[in-house]
VOTOR-175032 format. One record per residue (C-alpha): residue number from 1; residue in three letters; y, x, z. Coordinates in steps of 0.1 Angstrom, whole numbers, plus 5000, padded with zeros to 4 digits. Example, Ala and Ser with C-alpha at 12.3 -4.5 7.8 and 13.67 -1.06 7.14 Angstrom:
BEGIN
- i aa Y X Z
- 1 ALA 4955 5123 5078
- 2 SER 4989 5137 5071
//
This chain:
BEGIN
- i aa Y X Z
- 1 UNK 7017 8160 5411
- 2 UNK 6990 8187 5425
- 3 UNK 6990 8191 5465
- 4 UNK 6982 8226 5473
- 5 UNK 6971 8242 5507
- 6 UNK 6986 8274 5509
- 7 UNK 6978 8294 5537
- 8 UNK 7011 8301 5556
- 9 UNK 7009 8340 5563
- 10 UNK 7012 8344 5524
- 11 UNK 7039 8318 5520
- 12 UNK 7056 8337 5543
- 13 UNK 7051 8369 5523
- 14 UNK 7067 8348 5493
- 15 UNK 7093 8335 5507
- 16 UNK 7100 8372 5523
- 17 UNK 7100 8391 5493
- 18 UNK 7127 8363 5478
- 19 UNK 7147 8366 5501
- 20 UNK 7145 8404 5503
- 21 UNK 7165 8405 5473
- 22 UNK 7199 8427 5465
- 23 UNK 7214 8394 5451
- 24 UNK 7206 8374 5485
- 25 UNK 7221 8406 5506
- 26 UNK 7256 8400 5487
- 27 UNK 7257 8364 5482
- 28 UNK 7246 8358 5447
- 29 UNK 7218 8338 5429
- 30 UNK 7184 8343 5427
- 31 UNK 7159 8313 5410
- 32 UNK 7127 8309 5402
- 33 UNK 7104 8287 5378
- 34 UNK 7096 8250 5396
- 35 UNK 7054 8256 5387
- 36 UNK 7060 8290 5404
- 37 UNK 7067 8277 5435
- 38 UNK 7048 8243 5434
- 39 UNK 7017 8268 5428
- 40 UNK 7026 8295 5458
- 41 UNK 7045 8281 5488
- 42 UNK 7050 8243 5476
- 43 UNK 7086 8227 5470
- 44 UNK 7087 8213 5509
- 45 UNK 7084 8255 5520
- 46 UNK 7107 8259 5497
- 47 UNK 7137 8237 5506
- 48 UNK 7126 8241 5545
- 49 UNK 7142 8279 5542
- 50 UNK 7167 8275 5525
- 51 UNK 7178 8247 5545
- 52 UNK 7174 8269 5575
- 53 UNK 7197 8298 5559
- 54 UNK 7221 8272 5553
- 55 UNK 7221 8279 5515
- 56 UNK 7219 8255 5486
- 57 UNK 7193 8250 5459
- 58 UNK 7196 8233 5427
- 59 UNK 7171 8221 5400
- 60 UNK 7180 8224 5364
- 61 UNK 7159 8232 5330
- 62 UNK 7120 8240 5354
- 63 UNK 7140 8259 5374
- 64 UNK 7154 8264 5414
- 65 UNK 7183 8282 5415
- 66 UNK 7191 8294 5447
- 67 UNK 7229 8298 5457
- 68 UNK 7226 8325 5487
- 69 UNK 7263 8317 5504
- 70 UNK 7270 8298 5527
- 71 UNK 7303 8291 5517
- 72 UNK 7314 8255 5499
- 73 UNK 7300 8245 5471
- 74 UNK 7317 8222 5443
- 75 UNK 7297 8212 5411
- 76 UNK 7326 8213 5383
- 77 UNK 7305 8203 5352
//
């Protein structure tokens, strides 16, 4: 895996754009391709921001799925 040296300002702009989606305001779901996240900001930056917001992050099928809700999450199947 390639280690990226992203510009912190560009990373913040990318995160601001992701979390400005209407779905975030409504407690919904946003998703991004893992390869895009790794190229633009790096996995650890996304994880840190999701944790800071108290949201939930799932990785599945080459996608990161962010559940933009601080409520209890239960995976059924």
